C-alpha positions, 0 to 999 in steps of 0.5 A: 500499499502506497503511503499518502503525503502531506501530514497524514501522520500525527505525532502519536503512537497510534497514528505512526503504528498505522503506517504500511510497508510501501510497495517498493520495499515489497518489490525489490527483495535485495538490499546491501548493508555497509558497515564502515567506521573506525573499526575498519582500521584494526579490522579484527575480531576472533573467528567464532560462531554466528549470532544465534548459535551460542548464548549471549553471555560474557564469554560471547562479548569478550570473544565477539566475532563482530569486528564493529564491536571492537571497542567494547571487546577492548573495554572488557579487558581480556580476550582475543581482541584486547590481547591483539590490541595491546600487542599491535597498538599498545595498551595506551593507544586510544580507540578514537586514534583510529581516525588517523587510520581511516584514510579512504584513499581508495573510496570510490562511491561510483565504484561502490554504487556500480557494484551494488547495481550489478549485484541486483540490489534495490536499496543500500543501507549505510552505517551512518553511526554505529555503536562507536559513535563515529559519524559518516556525514557532516553532522552539526551535532558532533565534530566526531565525524568523517568530515572533521576528522580522518578522511575529511570526506562526507561518506554519506553525501558522496555515496548518496549522489552515486546511489541516485545516479544508479536509481538505488534507494538510500537507507541509513543505519543509526545506532539508537540507544548505544553510543560508546562516546557517551557510554564508558562501561563494557557490555557483557550481557544482553541486559547491558546492551539494552540498558546502557549507561548512556541512556540519559536525556542529553543523549536521547536529545542528541539521537533525536536531533541527529536522526532528524538531521538525516531525515531532513538532509537526505530524506532516506527511503529507509531508517534502520535503527539498531538495538532500541531507541533511547528510553529517555527519548521514547516519549518523543519517538512518535514525533520523530517517526511522524516527521519521517513518514510525512517527509518521506512519502514511501519511507520504511523503518525496521523493528529495532526501536522498542515498544512495537514500533516497526514496519517490518521485522528483522532476522540476523544470522540465526537469531530472529524469526521469519513470518509469512503474515508480516514483511521481514528482512534477513540480514547477515554479513558475507562473513561472520562479521559485519565490519571488515575482519582481515582474518576472514578468508574463503572458509568464513565466507558464504559461497555464491551458491549459498547466497543465492539459496539464501535469497531464494529461501528468504523471498519465498517466505516473504522476506527481503535479504539485506546482505552486508559488506565491510569495506577496508580502511582505505575505502576499497571493497575486499575482492572476495566479497565483491565477487559474491555480489557479482555472482549473485547479480549474474544469477539475478540478471537471468532469473530476476523475474522469479524474485523481484515483484513476486509474493509468497505462493500458497506453497513456499517449499517442498523436498522432492527426490533430487532437490529442494523446491521453493515457490514464488508468484505474481498474478500471471505466473508461479515460479518453482526455484529448484536448489540443492540438486542431486539428480538430473531427473526431477518430478513435481506437481504442475502449478499452472497450465504451461511450463517453461524453463528460465534457466539457460540449460539443456533440458526436456520438460513433459507435463501431464499429471506431473511435470517431468524434467530431465536435465542434460547438462551437468548440475554440479555448478547449477545454483538453482533451476527455475521453472515458470508456470503460467497461470 
């Protein structure tokens, strides 16, 4: 449902909660997340398990595999990150000194935007301010930003210009309740993450002003708040969201604000749930970290085939995929990460009609002899997306009056009570076979 313009929304919870997900978000299916900040300089986190695989206890935070949590891991005072920091930079090296290492000499916003377009994405979400508090735009509310320090460049502004040139929508990530420039205590439990010592009225006003600044200056199509919104500022949140919805006619927000405010829900790695009844978004890094971790190699990265399968699974169950890259401190993108995006884009260039502008079908998934089948649909067609193929002979129930092969391979199709597919080519390198049923 498209959102109407001109002061439709009032600064009340009831009013902003009536907002609907805009059609563009339902249609585009794929977004690119960018985690870039001071943590890109040390580019370090111990290799570990994915979020959702282990309990979030003190050991998790000390051994956190997220490179963007470097400062918190350092503050804990023990563990691999602390030991790495002391050995590499010295015990007295302050985290904020990493501004000198964020050089961005190879930051090419056009190359970034071109890559995201090639990947088949429809929107791009940049970490304008992560938990460390460093801002990637020229905010009037702090000098701790990429224009006044470090690269002396407005990363957000430069990127946004190139996104517009590629018809890509801008999304802004903002760390709501957490800012380690205001908070001094290490976080070693989920309770401490949700209740940081920086949750004061002063900080809540700062966060309100910064997000309003982002809305007014950039009119982002999406706001991706993280963790929660400051409790001290919760009373003014309806005012902020109403201003956003009234300013950006087709704006959309995630679910990490608290008190039920959301347009869609989120799932991160293996934490969170997907829902057929409500729009949701799957997010993860190409590796186990969102920020660039120089320890990660092929073994830690999702393969191109797995990435395609993840997109298919997500879309079949009514989700969008927000896949993350972590640029290096010089602004370049790791070739292995870029390769994944390019190979995903190459697959989408051929099979995009089975993904973009589709909706969940009455049957989302089934296992047959020889593979896994996922379904998507439009008003005119039903698509069967066959993954994890182990046989060149497949049989499935017809979902329309006529079937045709979208994937450019040699195969025969015979349809009666069943659709029988015999593939002549090798299937080892086939990420997914797509069949189109006309309704």
